[in-house]
FIROTI-229780 format. One line per 2 residues: their letters; for each residue x, y, z of C-alpha. Coordinates in steps of 0.001 Angstrom, whole numbers, plus 500000, padded with zeros to 6 digits. Layout:
N
A) X:Y:Z  ...
end
This chain:
299
XX) 485225:519334:504294  488955:519885:503921
XX) 491844:519902:506350  493735:523197:506549
XX) 497510:523309:506598  499499:526071:508308
XX) 501256:528838:506413  504615:527121:506979
XX) 503899:523400:506656  505752:520899:508781
XX) 507668:517989:507236  504634:515781:507854
XX) 502289:518225:506174  504644:518488:503192
XX) 504485:514697:502952  500668:514831:502921
XX) 500729:517493:500227  503121:515438:498088
XX) 500966:512328:498627  497824:514261:497690
XX) 499566:515460:494525  500368:511848:493626
XX) 496795:510611:493969  494796:513584:492678
XX) 495375:512867:488992  494463:509902:486803
XX) 495485:506584:488381  497755:505793:485445
XX) 499942:508737:486436  500516:507549:490013
XX) 504121:506590:490694  503593:503721:493126
XX) 507199:503579:494296  507315:507301:495090
XX) 503910:507156:496782  505052:504174:498871
XX) 508149:506110:499928  505928:508994:500995
XX) 504047:506517:503185  507398:505472:504668
XX) 508011:509128:505543  505413:508690:508286
XX) 508050:506871:510325  511145:508233:508562
XX) 510438:511963:508083  513890:512714:506633
XX) 513733:509896:504099  515513:510574:500819
XX) 513679:508618:498098  516605:508592:495663
XX) 518563:505587:497092  515500:503323:497042
XX) 514512:504375:493523  518098:503872:492380
XX) 518137:500407:493920  515037:499484:491930
XX) 516767:500750:488779  519830:498625:489557
XX) 517742:495495:490100  515904:496115:486831
XX) 519177:496594:484958  520431:493265:486280
XX) 517301:491611:484913  517940:493336:481570
XX) 521471:491975:481589  520168:488432:482018
XX) 517790:489009:479118  520491:490636:476953
XX) 518513:493888:476853  520233:497283:476633
XX) 520325:499465:479745  518661:502810:479119
XX) 517649:505916:481053  514606:506345:478809
XX) 511147:504979:479416  511147:501222:478733
XX) 509668:499987:475488  507766:496699:475184
XX) 509990:493644:475278  510944:491973:472003
XX) 508290:489474:470909  510791:486615:470803
XX) 511299:486762:474578  508860:484475:476366
XX) 507082:485874:479451  508234:482807:481345
XX) 511833:483690:480476  511327:487210:481808
XX) 509708:485965:485007  512541:483485:485496
XX) 515071:486326:485145  513224:488519:487673
XX) 512988:485603:490077  516678:484852:489686
XX) 517695:488402:490575  515221:488951:493410
XX) 515050:485572:495072  518164:483625:494095
XX) 520803:486345:493951  519396:488949:496351
XX) 517495:486435:498516  514399:488519:499123
XX) 511900:486585:501232  508577:486996:502963
XX) 508618:488407:506495  507094:485390:508213
XX) 508773:485682:511630  508265:489400:512318
XX) 505112:490063:510317  503861:493020:512399
XX) 507090:495012:512214  506166:498345:510540
XX) 509411:498192:508518  507843:495350:506547
XX) 505505:497966:505051  508118:500575:504141
XX) 509593:500239:500664  513073:501541:501485
XX) 513354:499156:504460  512093:496233:502377
XX) 514825:496972:499830  517386:497350:502603
XX) 516397:494274:504637  515290:492096:501688
XX) 512086:491112:503457  508568:492456:503738
XX) 504839:491884:503534  503310:490241:500434
XX) 502137:493577:499046  505561:495179:499432
XX) 507420:492313:497738  504751:492476:495043
XX) 505447:496191:494651  509165:495499:494181
XX) 508272:492895:491557  505928:495294:489750
XX) 508453:498135:489795  511135:495943:488247
XX) 508645:494826:485606  507756:498446:484851
XX) 511408:499346:484378  512014:496607:481815
XX) 508809:497130:479809  507031:494103:481296
XX) 503751:495325:482866  502756:493361:485950
XX) 499444:493819:487785  498788:493624:491500
XX) 496279:491037:492709  494500:491819:495970
XX) 493493:488409:497260  491909:488231:500720
XX) 494651:488063:503374  497351:487883:500717
XX) 498730:489904:497823  500223:488578:494614
XX) 500905:489722:491050  500038:488534:487588
XX) 501236:488884:484018  498426:488825:481459
XX) 499119:488113:477794  497104:486782:474841
XX) 497961:483184:475655  496760:483411:479235
XX) 497548:484699:482693  500502:483802:484882
XX) 500057:484363:488625  503168:484962:490721
XX) 503548:484915:494512  506519:487128:495476
XX) 506025:486315:499162  506796:482678:498335
XX) 509944:483180:496248  508126:483912:492990
XX) 506018:480753:492991  504007:480439:489764
XX) 500343:479466:489880  497540:478988:487397
XX) 493989:480252:487927  492737:477041:489530
XX) 495622:477048:491986  494809:480669:492824
XX) 491200:479712:493495  492345:476923:495781
XX) 494697:479325:497554  491879:481830:498146
XX) 489574:479104:499451  492320:477999:501823
XX) 492941:481546:503056  489254:482393:503504
XX) 488224:478891:504603  485327:479179:502186
XX) 484276:476658:499560  481436:478606:498012
XX) 481963:480377:494644  484658:483033:494799
XX) 483972:486708:494286  485012:487515:490689
XX) 486852:490688:491746  489393:488605:493686
XX) 490917:487514:490397  490854:491013:488905
XX) 493873:493329:489074  493818:496211:491541
XX) 494749:499781:490687  497410:501962:492313
XX) 494981:503670:494683  493706:500320:495945
XX) 497275:499169:496502  498139:502312:498447
XX) 494989:501919:500522  495904:498335:501343
XX) 499439:499364:502370  498003:502048:504622
XX) 495402:499730:506147  498165:497249:506980
XX) 500074:500000:508785  496948:501276:510489
XX) 496366:497833:511970  499995:497460:513060
XX) 500143:500820:514804  496785:500456:516555
XX) 497822:496972:517714  500949:498573:519208
XX) 498924:501458:520726  501144:503784:518705
XX) 498374:506296:518160  500568:509105:516816
XX) 501740:507009:513870  498287:505460:513430
XX) 496876:508973:513149  499427:509900:510478
XX) 498414:506795:508527  494695:507569:508723
XX) 495366:511122:507569  496697:509577:504337
XX) 493748:507190:504105  491373:510161:504355
XX) 493235:511772:501470  492471:508640:499433
XX) 488911:508259:500754  487647:511730:501649
XX) 484030:510532:501770  484681:507555:504043
XX) 482746:508053:507244  484396:505051:508895
XX) 487870:506517:508462  486671:509851:509881
XX) 485230:507990:512850  488428:506023:513415
XX) 490512:509175:513123  488205:510872:515610
XX) 488796:508115:518153  492557:508378:517650
XX) 492370:512122:518246  490378:511358:521391
XX) 493072:508916:522595  495629:511677:522070
XX) 493436:514268:523830  492969:516322:520650
XX) 489413:517082:521694  488521:519679:519079
XX) 489780:517511:516213  488081:514446:517688
XX) 484731:516243:517792  485221:517550:514240
XX) 485858:514057:512835  483070:512370:514785
XX) 480630:515025:513603  481886:514522:510059
XX) 481232:510784:510439  477595:511429:511360
XX) 477203:513840:508455  478643:511308:506010
XX) 476679:508376:507454  473671:509783:509344
XX) 472050:506348:509731  475175:504576:511026
XX) 474442:501730:513437  476593:503368:516110
XX) 475216:506894:515664  473787:507095:519199
XX) 477088:505980:520695  478931:508567:518611
XX) 476533:511320:519716  477258:510401:523339
XX) 480995:510629:522635  480516:514081:521074
XX) 478487:515175:524102  481248:513950:526421
XX) 483907:515752:524380  481933:519007:524592
XX) 481756:518630:528365  485499:517968:528548
XX) 486295:521025:526413  484016:523166:528610
XX) 485807:521963:531743  489207:522686:530218
X) 488120:526216:529348
end
């Protein structure tokens, strides 16, 4: 099943098409910063991505200056072997946290702007995953590959090299942790003391990061009863997870809240097709029956 766009797409539909183009190829080709700015276009439809991308370039060049590396417009090459990873991390931390004073958005956590890259760069605050994205994008621009780490309830980054792995918490001013400290942090966050799931210490790919950004926004908008923006978010999630019955179901209920009865019925039917033995299948069938009755009354 595919969603059809009109002959003359709206700004929102053009955003979906650009987002789909970002994620349809191999994950290694996804430009996370550009994809994140497309997500921000949900709330800022006239967003120009150039200023935010330029700001990331400027931050990276300041890190290069601290490391006595040449500024270049070309793709970054690996850092010289005589530069210690700890020296690089210290330089990134100095620029981001000491000079620019980026910090975690602890007081206004549910503000949607904390999930939009251009606003994070403008306000110097954001969610853990967004500060991690800034960190990763600076690393990419200086030839220092940094991975995202999708811990439960928290997001961090890591640098992996032959001598070990360095974990970094951008939400807490670039705090450095070792693996044991990460395990303790996860146990504290999950309030579990049983063995940790191995995948929690594995890096996540670009699509998983985008999905987590979108799920954060989905929760924020539903909490605010902002169903229009929540719907726009789920449309992007469905692009990432076209076979997810749960997302089709959730989108169907949002359409129902907005009185888009035909679209609600389409998504709820799609949910049952994708997950015919779902625990709530009888409830969903009753919703579909009610929607049919409503459509008949309207006609």
